C-alpha positions, 0 to 999 in steps of 0.5 A: 500500500502506497501513501501519497502526501505530496502534490508533486507525486506523478500519480496524483498529478495523473488523477488531477488530469483525468478528472479535468480533461476529456483529452487525457481520458481519451489518450490514456483510456483511463477514468475515475469512479468516485464512491461506493455505489459506482465502484461496487457496480464496477466490481460486479460487472467487470472485476477489480479496477486498475487501482483503488484510491482511498483517503486516510479518513476513508480507511476508517470508514466501515463501508469502505473497509467492507468493500476493500475486504471483498477485493481480490488479492493483488489489487493495487491500492493507494492512500492519499492524504485527506487534502489531496483526496478532496482535490483529486475527487470529482465530487464536492463531498467525497466519501473517501474512495475512488477507483482508477479503471480502464475505459473499455475498447470500442465494442464490436457492433451487434448483429443487425438481424432481427431474430424475432421478438424473443431476441429483439435488439434494443439500441439507442442512438444519440446525436450531440447530447451535450449535457453530461447529466442528461447523457448519464441519465439516458444511459441509466434509463437505457440499461434499466429498460434492457438496451444493449448498445448506445451509439454516440455521435461526435458532439456528445458529452464525454461518456466516461467523464466523472459527471456522466458516470455519476449520473449513469449510476453504473449503467456503463458497465451494463451497456456497450457504449460506442462513441464517435459513431456515424449515426446515419451508417448505424441507422441504415445498417439496423434491420429493425425499426429506427424511430426518431423522436421529433416535436412535429411528428404526427404519429404518437409514441403510443400508436407505435408497435415497439416489441420487435427490434428497435433503435430509438434516436434522440437529438441535441437538447436545443436543436434536435436531430439533423436532417441527415439522421432524420432521413436515415430513420424509418419512422418519426414519432412524438410524445403527447403532452397535455400541458403547456410545456413546449418540450420534454428534457432529453433524458425524460423523453428517452425514459418515456420511450424506453419504458413504453417499450418495456410496457408493451413487451410485458403486455405481450408476454 
Protein backbone atom coordinates (compact mmCIF):
# COMPACT_ATOMS: atom_id res chain seq x y z
CA UNK A 1 0.00 0.00 0.00
CA UNK A 2 1.45 3.34 -1.07
CA UNK A 3 0.76 6.57 0.86
CA UNK A 4 0.91 9.86 -1.06
CA UNK A 5 1.11 13.24 0.65
CA UNK A 6 2.77 15.43 -2.00
CA UNK A 7 1.04 17.31 -4.83
CA UNK A 8 4.17 16.74 -6.92
CA UNK A 9 3.65 12.98 -6.94
CA UNK A 10 3.24 11.79 -10.59
CA UNK A 11 0.31 9.51 -9.75
CA UNK A 12 -1.57 12.32 -8.01
CA UNK A 13 -0.93 14.64 -10.94
CA UNK A 14 -2.31 11.96 -13.28
CA UNK A 15 -5.52 11.82 -11.21
CA UNK A 16 -5.96 15.58 -11.48
CA UNK A 17 -5.56 15.46 -15.27
CA UNK A 18 -8.04 12.59 -15.60
CA UNK A 19 -10.61 14.43 -13.51
CA UNK A 20 -10.27 17.62 -15.58
CA UNK A 21 -9.57 16.55 -19.15
CA UNK A 22 -11.56 14.51 -21.69
CA UNK A 23 -8.49 14.57 -23.92
CA UNK A 24 -6.41 12.97 -21.17
CA UNK A 25 -9.07 10.29 -20.63
CA UNK A 26 -9.15 9.50 -24.35
CA UNK A 27 -5.35 9.44 -24.64
CA UNK A 28 -4.80 7.13 -21.66
CA UNK A 29 -8.09 5.17 -21.90
CA UNK A 30 -8.43 5.67 -18.15
CA UNK A 31 -11.08 7.32 -15.98
CA UNK A 32 -12.11 7.73 -12.34
CA UNK A 33 -15.03 6.33 -10.40
CA UNK A 34 -15.92 8.04 -7.12
CA UNK A 35 -17.94 6.46 -4.34
CA UNK A 36 -19.02 3.08 -3.06
CA UNK A 37 -22.03 2.59 -5.35
CA UNK A 38 -20.18 3.15 -8.63
CA UNK A 39 -17.19 1.08 -7.57
CA UNK A 40 -19.42 -1.76 -6.36
CA UNK A 41 -21.23 -1.74 -9.71
CA UNK A 42 -17.90 -1.95 -11.49
CA UNK A 43 -16.78 -4.86 -9.29
CA UNK A 44 -19.95 -6.82 -10.09
CA UNK A 45 -19.75 -6.25 -13.83
CA UNK A 46 -16.05 -6.07 -14.58
CA UNK A 47 -13.99 -7.32 -11.64
CA UNK A 48 -11.15 -5.48 -9.97
CA UNK A 49 -10.19 -1.96 -11.08
CA UNK A 50 -6.70 -0.93 -12.08
CA UNK A 51 -6.13 0.93 -8.79
CA UNK A 52 -8.17 1.73 -5.70
CA UNK A 53 -7.55 5.15 -4.15
CA UNK A 54 -8.58 5.73 -0.54
CA UNK A 55 -8.26 8.77 1.69
CA UNK A 56 -6.64 8.50 5.11
CA UNK A 57 -10.00 9.02 6.83
CA UNK A 58 -11.69 6.73 4.32
CA UNK A 59 -9.52 3.87 5.58
CA UNK A 60 -11.56 4.05 8.81
CA UNK A 61 -14.97 4.09 7.11
CA UNK A 62 -16.89 0.87 7.83
CA UNK A 63 -18.47 0.59 4.36
CA UNK A 64 -15.16 1.25 2.63
CA UNK A 65 -13.45 -1.35 4.81
CA UNK A 66 -16.12 -3.87 3.82
CA UNK A 67 -15.68 -3.03 0.16
CA UNK A 68 -11.91 -3.35 0.34
CA UNK A 69 -12.23 -6.71 2.09
CA UNK A 70 -14.14 -8.05 -0.92
CA UNK A 71 -11.34 -7.28 -3.34
CA UNK A 72 -9.11 -9.89 -4.88
CA UNK A 73 -5.59 -10.13 -3.55
CA UNK A 74 -3.15 -8.14 -5.66
CA UNK A 75 -5.42 -5.17 -6.40
CA UNK A 76 -3.26 -2.05 -6.27
CA UNK A 77 -4.24 0.42 -3.57
CA UNK A 78 -3.03 3.96 -2.96
CA UNK A 79 -3.78 6.09 0.10
CA UNK A 80 -4.00 9.87 -0.31
CA UNK A 81 -3.96 12.42 2.45
CA UNK A 82 -7.45 13.82 3.01
CA UNK A 83 -6.48 17.16 1.43
CA UNK A 84 -5.11 15.53 -1.71
CA UNK A 85 -8.10 13.21 -1.98
CA UNK A 86 -10.53 16.16 -1.85
CA UNK A 87 -8.51 17.88 -4.57
CA UNK A 88 -8.49 14.82 -6.83
CA UNK A 89 -12.09 13.77 -6.27
CA UNK A 90 -14.69 14.89 -8.85
CA UNK A 91 -17.33 15.41 -6.11
CA UNK A 92 -17.62 18.20 -3.58
CA UNK A 93 -18.02 15.97 -0.51
CA UNK A 94 -16.23 12.69 -1.28
CA UNK A 95 -16.78 9.69 0.97
CA UNK A 96 -13.14 8.64 0.68
CA UNK A 97 -12.78 6.04 -2.08
CA UNK A 98 -12.13 6.23 -5.83
CA UNK A 99 -11.13 3.70 -8.45
CA UNK A 100 -8.94 4.15 -11.49
CA UNK A 101 -10.36 2.00 -14.30
CA UNK A 102 -9.59 1.25 -17.92
CA UNK A 103 -12.16 2.54 -20.41
CA UNK A 104 -13.40 -0.46 -22.40
CA UNK A 105 -12.32 -0.54 -26.06
CA UNK A 106 -14.85 0.34 -28.73
CA UNK A 107 -17.24 -2.60 -28.87
CA UNK A 108 -18.00 -4.64 -31.94
CA UNK A 109 -21.31 -3.63 -33.47
CA UNK A 110 -24.18 -6.01 -32.67
CA UNK A 111 -25.73 -8.17 -35.37
CA UNK A 112 -28.20 -6.17 -37.43
CA UNK A 113 -30.53 -9.09 -37.98
CA UNK A 114 -33.83 -9.35 -36.17
CA UNK A 115 -34.21 -12.82 -34.65
CA UNK A 116 -37.86 -12.28 -33.71
CA UNK A 117 -39.39 -10.63 -30.68
CA UNK A 118 -37.78 -13.00 -28.19
CA UNK A 119 -34.34 -11.98 -29.44
CA UNK A 120 -35.26 -8.41 -30.42
CA UNK A 121 -32.47 -5.87 -30.47
CA UNK A 122 -32.82 -2.67 -28.48
CA UNK A 123 -30.37 0.12 -29.25
CA UNK A 124 -30.18 3.86 -28.67
CA UNK A 125 -28.67 6.48 -30.99
CA UNK A 126 -27.78 9.87 -29.53
CA UNK A 127 -26.86 12.90 -31.60
CA UNK A 128 -24.95 15.75 -29.92
CA UNK A 129 -26.36 15.28 -26.39
CA UNK A 130 -24.16 17.86 -24.73
CA UNK A 131 -25.10 17.81 -21.06
CA UNK A 132 -23.24 15.07 -19.15
CA UNK A 133 -26.10 14.77 -16.66
CA UNK A 134 -28.59 14.19 -19.49
CA UNK A 135 -26.28 11.69 -21.14
CA UNK A 136 -25.75 9.75 -17.92
CA UNK A 137 -29.47 9.72 -17.17
CA UNK A 138 -30.24 8.38 -20.66
CA UNK A 139 -27.65 5.62 -20.22
CA UNK A 140 -29.16 4.73 -16.85
CA UNK A 141 -32.70 4.52 -18.27
CA UNK A 142 -31.47 2.57 -21.32
CA UNK A 143 -29.78 -0.03 -19.15
CA UNK A 144 -32.81 -0.32 -16.87
CA UNK A 145 -35.09 -0.83 -19.89
CA UNK A 146 -32.90 -3.58 -21.35
CA UNK A 147 -30.93 -1.82 -24.11
CA UNK A 148 -27.72 -3.46 -25.23
CA UNK A 149 -25.94 -0.75 -27.21
CA UNK A 150 -25.79 3.03 -27.19
CA UNK A 151 -24.24 4.92 -30.12
CA UNK A 152 -22.98 8.47 -29.53
CA UNK A 153 -22.24 10.90 -32.36
CA UNK A 154 -19.43 13.40 -32.40
CA UNK A 155 -20.53 16.36 -30.31
CA UNK A 156 -21.92 14.27 -27.46
CA UNK A 157 -20.62 14.85 -23.96
CA UNK A 158 -17.77 12.60 -22.89
CA UNK A 159 -19.40 9.29 -21.95
CA UNK A 160 -16.60 8.48 -19.49
CA UNK A 161 -16.37 11.79 -17.66
CA UNK A 162 -16.85 11.58 -13.88
CA UNK A 163 -20.08 13.59 -14.12
CA UNK A 164 -21.58 11.30 -16.78
CA UNK A 165 -20.50 8.24 -14.82
CA UNK A 166 -22.16 9.55 -11.66
CA UNK A 167 -25.42 10.33 -13.48
CA UNK A 168 -25.47 6.87 -15.07
CA UNK A 169 -25.02 5.13 -11.69
CA UNK A 170 -23.24 2.06 -13.10
CA UNK A 171 -25.15 1.77 -16.41
CA UNK A 172 -21.88 1.98 -18.37
CA UNK A 173 -20.98 -1.47 -17.13
CA UNK A 174 -24.25 -2.98 -18.40
CA UNK A 175 -24.15 -1.46 -21.90
CA UNK A 176 -21.88 -1.38 -24.92
CA UNK A 177 -21.12 2.31 -25.42
CA UNK A 178 -19.93 3.32 -28.90
CA UNK A 179 -18.51 6.83 -29.01
CA UNK A 180 -17.92 8.92 -32.16
CA UNK A 181 -20.36 6.82 -34.18
CA UNK A 182 -21.69 7.62 -37.65
CA UNK A 183 -25.39 7.55 -36.74
CA UNK A 184 -26.53 7.57 -40.37
CA UNK A 185 -24.48 4.46 -41.03
CA UNK A 186 -25.69 2.77 -37.85
CA UNK A 187 -29.33 3.57 -38.64
CA UNK A 188 -29.06 2.26 -42.19
CA UNK A 189 -27.45 -0.99 -41.04
CA UNK A 190 -30.13 -1.70 -38.42
CA UNK A 191 -32.75 -4.17 -39.69
CA UNK A 192 -35.47 -3.35 -37.15
CA UNK A 193 -37.40 -0.10 -36.70
CA UNK A 194 -35.32 3.04 -36.38
CA UNK A 195 -37.53 5.56 -34.57
CA UNK A 196 -36.69 9.24 -34.26
CA UNK A 197 -38.44 11.45 -31.73
CA UNK A 198 -39.44 14.90 -33.01
CA UNK A 199 -41.89 17.54 -31.85
CA UNK A 200 -43.59 17.83 -35.25
CA UNK A 201 -44.25 14.13 -35.89
CA UNK A 202 -47.94 13.27 -36.37
CA UNK A 203 -47.65 9.69 -35.09
CA UNK A 204 -47.74 9.25 -31.31
CA UNK A 205 -45.37 7.05 -29.38
CA UNK A 206 -48.42 5.24 -28.06
CA UNK A 207 -49.63 4.37 -31.57
CA UNK A 208 -46.36 2.65 -32.44
CA UNK A 209 -45.58 -1.06 -32.00
CA UNK A 210 -42.31 -1.35 -30.07
CA UNK A 211 -41.99 -5.08 -29.37
CA UNK A 212 -39.60 -6.02 -32.18
CA UNK A 213 -36.07 -4.81 -32.77
CA UNK A 214 -36.00 -1.08 -32.04
CA UNK A 215 -33.40 1.67 -32.29
CA UNK A 216 -34.56 4.93 -30.71
CA UNK A 217 -32.91 8.13 -31.95
CA UNK A 218 -32.69 11.30 -29.82
CA UNK A 219 -31.17 14.64 -30.74
CA UNK A 220 -29.48 17.63 -29.22
CA UNK A 221 -31.23 19.33 -26.30
CA UNK A 222 -31.68 22.59 -28.22
CA UNK A 223 -31.82 21.92 -31.97
CA UNK A 224 -32.97 18.31 -32.06
CA UNK A 225 -31.90 15.91 -34.83
CA UNK A 226 -30.05 16.80 -38.01
CA UNK A 227 -31.78 16.32 -41.36
CA UNK A 228 -29.35 13.54 -42.29
CA UNK A 229 -30.16 11.49 -39.20
CA UNK A 230 -33.90 12.15 -39.56
CA UNK A 231 -33.81 10.93 -43.15
CA UNK A 232 -31.92 7.78 -42.12
CA UNK A 233 -34.61 6.99 -39.54
CA UNK A 234 -37.50 4.86 -40.73
CA UNK A 235 -40.18 6.41 -38.51
CA UNK A 236 -40.76 9.67 -36.67
CA UNK A 237 -42.86 9.88 -33.51
CA UNK A 238 -43.84 12.46 -30.92
CA UNK A 239 -44.67 12.16 -27.23
CA UNK A 240 -48.15 13.56 -26.47
CA UNK A 241 -48.17 16.33 -23.87
CA UNK A 242 -51.32 17.82 -22.32
CA UNK A 243 -49.67 20.68 -20.52
CA UNK A 244 -48.32 23.91 -21.99
CA UNK A 245 -44.66 22.91 -21.82
CA UNK A 246 -43.03 23.16 -25.23
CA UNK A 247 -40.94 20.00 -24.90
CA UNK A 248 -39.50 17.43 -22.52
CA UNK A 249 -35.95 17.27 -21.27
CA UNK A 250 -33.97 14.86 -23.50
CA UNK A 251 -33.42 12.39 -20.66
CA UNK A 252 -37.10 12.47 -19.68
CA UNK A 253 -38.22 11.93 -23.29
CA UNK A 254 -35.87 8.99 -23.63
CA UNK A 255 -37.14 7.38 -20.42
CA UNK A 256 -40.77 7.73 -21.57
CA UNK A 257 -39.96 5.99 -24.86
CA UNK A 258 -37.87 3.24 -23.29
CA UNK A 259 -40.47 2.29 -20.74
CA UNK A 260 -43.34 2.39 -23.22
CA UNK A 261 -41.37 -0.34 -24.98
CA UNK A 262 -41.00 -2.20 -21.68
CA UNK A 263 -44.75 -1.88 -21.09
CA UNK A 264 -45.55 -3.32 -24.50
CA UNK A 265 -43.07 -6.16 -24.05
CA UNK A 266 -44.60 -7.03 -20.66
CA UNK A 267 -48.12 -6.85 -22.08
CA UNK A 268 -47.32 -9.24 -24.92
CA UNK A 269 -45.56 -11.90 -22.86
